[in-house]
C-alpha positions as CSV (number, residue, x, y, z in Angstrom):
1,M,0.0,0.0,0.0
2,P,1.4,3.5,-0.9
3,L,1.7,6.3,1.7
4,V,-1.6,8.2,2.1
5,S,-2.6,11.6,3.1
6,M,-4.1,12.1,6.6
7,N,-7.5,12.6,4.9
8,E,-7.6,8.8,4.5
9,F,-8.3,8.5,8.2
10,L,-8.7,11.8,10.1
11,P,-12.3,12.4,9.0
12,K,-13.2,8.9,10.3
13,A,-11.3,9.7,13.6
14,K,-13.3,12.9,14.1
15,A,-16.6,11.3,13.3
16,N,-16.0,8.3,15.5
17,K,-14.3,10.0,18.4
18,F,-10.9,8.4,18.3
19,A,-7.5,9.9,17.6
20,V,-4.7,8.8,15.3
21,G,-1.2,8.9,16.7
22,Q,1.7,10.8,15.1
23,F,4.8,9.0,16.2
24,N,8.0,10.7,15.3
25,M,10.6,8.8,13.2
26,N,14.1,9.5,14.3
27,N,15.9,6.5,12.9
28,L,15.2,3.0,11.5
29,E,14.5,1.5,15.0
30,F,11.9,4.1,15.7
31,A,10.2,3.4,12.3
32,Q,10.3,-0.3,12.9
33,A,8.9,-0.1,16.4
34,I,6.0,2.1,15.3
35,V,4.9,0.1,12.4
36,E,5.2,-3.2,14.3
37,A,3.0,-1.9,17.0
38,A,0.5,-0.6,14.5
39,M,0.4,-3.8,12.6
40,E,-0.5,-5.8,15.8
41,E,-3.2,-3.2,16.6
42,K,-4.4,-2.8,13.1
43,S,-4.2,0.9,13.4
44,P,-3.6,3.8,11.0
45,F,-0.8,6.1,12.1
46,I,1.4,9.0,11.1
47,Y,5.2,9.1,10.8
48,G,6.1,12.6,12.0
49,V,9.5,13.9,10.8
50,S,10.9,17.1,12.1
51,E,13.4,19.2,10.1
52,G,16.1,18.1,12.6
53,A,15.3,14.4,11.9
54,L,15.4,15.1,8.2
55,K,18.9,16.5,8.5
56,Y,19.9,13.5,10.6
57,M,18.5,10.8,8.4
58,G,18.4,12.4,4.9
59,I,15.2,13.0,3.1
60,E,15.7,10.1,0.6
61,F,16.3,7.5,3.4
62,T,13.3,8.9,5.3
63,V,10.9,8.5,2.4
64,A,12.3,5.0,1.5
65,I,11.9,3.7,5.1
66,A,8.3,5.0,5.3
67,Q,7.4,3.6,1.9
68,A,8.8,0.2,2.9
69,A,6.7,0.2,6.1
70,A,3.6,1.1,4.2
71,K,4.2,-1.7,1.6
72,Q,5.1,-4.3,4.2
73,S,2.2,-3.5,6.6
74,G,-0.6,-2.7,4.2
75,L,-1.7,-0.1,6.7
76,P,-2.8,3.5,5.9
77,I,0.3,5.4,6.8
78,A,1.0,9.1,6.3
79,L,4.5,10.5,6.2
80,H,4.2,14.0,7.7
81,L,6.6,16.9,7.9
82,D,6.4,18.1,11.6
83,H,6.7,21.8,12.3
84,G,7.7,22.8,8.8
85,S,9.2,26.2,9.0
86,S,8.7,27.5,5.4
87,F,6.9,27.0,2.1
88,E,10.3,25.8,0.6
89,V,10.8,23.1,3.2
90,A,7.2,21.9,2.7
91,M,7.6,21.7,-1.1
92,K,10.9,19.9,-0.8
93,C,9.2,17.2,1.3
94,I,6.2,17.0,-1.1
95,R,8.5,16.5,-4.1
96,A,10.5,13.8,-2.2
97,G,7.3,11.8,-1.5
98,F,5.8,13.0,1.8
99,S,2.1,12.5,1.8
100,S,1.4,15.2,4.4
101,V,3.1,18.4,5.7
102,M,2.7,20.8,8.6
103,F,3.4,24.5,8.1
104,D,4.0,26.0,11.5
105,G,3.3,29.8,11.2
106,S,2.4,30.2,14.8
107,H,5.2,32.6,15.5
108,Y,3.8,35.0,12.9
109,G,0.9,37.3,13.4
110,L,-2.5,35.9,12.6
111,E,-2.8,37.6,9.2
112,E,0.6,36.5,8.0
113,N,0.1,33.0,9.4
114,I,-3.1,32.7,7.4
115,E,-1.5,33.9,4.2
116,L,1.6,31.7,4.4
117,T,-0.5,28.7,5.3
118,K,-2.9,29.3,2.4
119,Q,0.1,29.1,0.0
120,V,1.2,25.7,1.4
121,V,-2.4,24.4,1.2
122,K,-2.8,25.5,-2.4
123,A,0.4,23.8,-3.6
124,A,-0.1,20.7,-1.4
125,R,-3.7,20.1,-2.4
126,A,-2.7,20.1,-6.1
127,M,-0.5,17.1,-5.2
128,G,-3.0,15.3,-3.0
129,V,-1.0,16.1,0.1
130,S,-2.7,17.0,3.4
131,V,-1.7,20.0,5.5
132,E,-1.7,20.8,9.2
133,G,-1.7,24.3,10.5
134,E,-0.9,25.7,13.9
135,L,-2.3,28.6,15.9
136,G,-1.1,29.8,19.3
137,T,2.3,28.9,20.8
138,I,2.9,25.4,22.2
139,G,5.4,25.4,25.0
140,G,8.5,23.2,25.5
141,V,11.3,22.3,23.1
142,E,11.0,21.1,19.5
143,D,14.4,20.7,17.8
144,D,15.9,24.3,17.8
145,L,12.6,25.9,18.8
146,S,12.2,26.6,22.6
147,V,9.3,28.3,24.2
148,D,8.9,28.9,27.9
149,E,5.8,27.0,29.0
150,A,4.7,30.0,31.1
151,D,4.8,32.2,28.0
152,A,3.0,29.8,25.7
153,T,0.0,31.6,24.1
154,M,-3.4,29.9,24.2
155,A,-5.2,29.8,20.9
156,K,-8.3,32.0,20.8
157,P,-11.3,30.0,19.5
158,E,-12.6,32.7,17.2
159,E,-9.2,33.1,15.6
160,A,-8.8,29.4,15.2
161,I,-12.2,29.2,13.5
162,R,-11.3,32.0,11.2
163,F,-7.9,30.4,10.5
164,Y,-9.6,27.2,9.3
165,E,-12.2,29.0,7.2
166,E,-9.5,31.0,5.4
167,T,-6.9,28.4,4.9
168,G,-8.8,25.1,4.6
169,V,-6.2,23.1,6.4
170,D,-6.9,19.4,6.9
171,C,-6.3,19.5,10.7
172,L,-5.5,22.3,13.1
173,A,-3.0,22.3,16.0
174,I,-4.0,24.8,18.7
175,A,-2.3,25.8,21.9
176,V,-4.5,24.5,24.7
177,G,-2.0,23.9,27.6
178,T,0.2,21.0,26.4
179,A,4.0,21.3,25.7
180,H,6.7,19.5,23.8
181,G,8.9,17.3,26.0
182,M,8.1,15.8,29.3
183,Y,6.1,17.7,32.0
184,K,7.4,18.8,35.4
185,G,3.9,18.8,36.7
186,E,0.5,17.9,35.3
187,P,-0.5,19.9,32.2
188,K,-3.7,22.1,32.5
189,I,-5.5,21.4,29.3
190,H,-8.2,23.8,28.2
191,Y,-10.9,21.4,27.0
192,D,-13.3,24.3,26.5
193,I,-11.0,25.7,23.8
194,I,-10.8,22.3,22.1
195,Q,-14.6,21.9,22.2
196,K,-15.4,25.3,20.9
197,V,-13.0,25.0,17.9
198,A,-13.9,21.3,17.2
199,D,-17.6,22.0,17.2
200,A,-17.2,24.8,14.7
201,I,-14.9,23.2,12.1
202,P,-15.2,19.9,10.2
203,V,-11.6,18.8,10.6
204,P,-9.9,17.4,13.8
205,V,-8.0,19.5,16.4
206,V,-4.5,18.3,16.9
207,L,-2.9,17.8,20.3
208,H,0.9,18.5,20.3
209,G,3.0,17.5,23.3
210,G,1.1,14.2,23.9
211,S,4.1,12.6,25.8
212,G,3.4,12.4,29.5
213,V,-0.2,13.7,29.4
214,P,-2.3,11.6,31.9
215,D,-4.5,9.0,30.3
216,E,-7.7,10.6,31.5
217,A,-6.7,14.0,30.0
218,I,-6.1,12.3,26.7
219,R,-9.6,10.7,26.8
220,L,-11.2,14.0,27.7
221,S,-9.3,15.7,24.8
222,I,-10.5,13.2,22.3
223,A,-14.1,13.5,23.6
224,A,-13.8,17.3,23.1
225,G,-12.7,16.9,19.5
226,V,-9.0,16.0,19.2
227,G,-8.4,13.6,16.3
228,K,-4.6,13.6,16.1
229,I,-2.1,13.3,18.9
230,N,1.7,13.7,18.6
231,V,4.0,11.6,20.6
232,N,7.8,11.7,20.5
233,T,9.5,12.2,23.8
234,E,8.1,9.1,25.5
235,N,9.6,7.0,22.7
236,Q,12.9,8.8,23.1
237,V,13.0,8.1,26.8
238,A,12.1,4.5,26.3
239,C,14.8,4.0,23.7
240,T,17.5,5.7,25.7
241,N,16.6,3.9,29.0
242,A,16.7,0.5,27.2
243,I,20.1,1.3,25.6
244,R,21.5,2.4,29.0
245,E,20.2,-0.7,30.7
246,A,21.7,-3.0,28.0
247,L,25.1,-1.3,28.1
248,S,25.2,-1.3,31.9
249,A,24.4,-5.0,32.0
250,S,27.5,-5.9,30.0
251,A,30.6,-3.7,29.4
252,S,31.7,-6.0,26.6
253,V,28.7,-5.3,24.3
254,I,29.8,-3.7,21.1
255,D,27.2,-5.1,18.6
256,P,24.6,-2.3,18.1
257,R,21.9,-5.0,17.6
258,K,22.4,-6.1,21.1
259,Y,21.2,-2.8,22.6
260,L,19.1,-1.5,19.7
261,T,16.8,-4.5,19.8
262,P,15.7,-3.9,23.4
263,A,15.4,-0.2,22.5
264,R,13.1,-1.0,19.6
265,N,11.0,-3.4,21.8
266,A,10.6,-0.7,24.5
267,M,9.4,1.9,21.9
268,K,7.0,-0.7,20.4
269,A,5.4,-1.2,23.9
270,V,4.9,2.6,24.2
271,V,3.3,3.0,20.8
272,Q,1.0,0.0,21.4
273,E,-0.1,1.5,24.7
274,K,-0.8,4.9,23.0
275,I,-2.7,3.3,20.1
276,R,-5.0,1.6,22.6
277,L,-5.5,4.7,24.6
278,F,-6.2,6.8,21.5
279,G,-8.9,4.3,20.4
280,S,-7.4,3.7,16.9
281,S,-7.0,-0.1,17.3
282,N,-8.8,-2.0,14.5
283,Q,-9.5,1.3,12.6
284,A,-7.1,0.6,9.7
């Protein structure tokens, strides 16, 4: 099965009150762990790839890995640029074979964010590629972008609705109290903002910073209208902890397969748990 746009499954997610997970791909082991978990759960999913990950893996390798996963699994899989910083980066990914892109214009003013996002949507739609937009500032750290959680700006529902109406994005990330990375305390999610926006637009709301959010908060977010949830840090933690444990157990280990296999298994367990929590099992 070829890679698909997020429109292959996000409308169903919104209609049936479940969420599809975006799990970031940082290397081959991440990609394998994610697709293996999804195959067992019979779930659609999204490979998220940040610009930093693209620099690390190379765009050709990234696309080839995702295409191989889609072919082997037979699942509906989207390959999605995460937090794309410009029209040019989005177009580079589309030309290389990405089936979905995010343009993150949240650091611009509303008017400029709308205009820049419209340009990406117009070009992507001509290629059958889905687009995610973002409004408000989501706290935490994403590659080179760092935002103090206390300074994160909540999205205004009326602006989010206008943003959708003028851009026609296929899903919309809004700042509602989550943050990239792991939390020092429990996040205070504004379910009322999610509900107001989700009730007014036909596409799903996206929850960034899904790592470390309590299960009940995830369920309430989905009930309010979230249809896509991003997870990366929890997989990074699981991967790193498994590698540290494997290397600590034996100082003589030099074969990467000896420590990357438990790392892959640890990430697979995280993804499987998230898929079940999001309600996307058996939705492929």
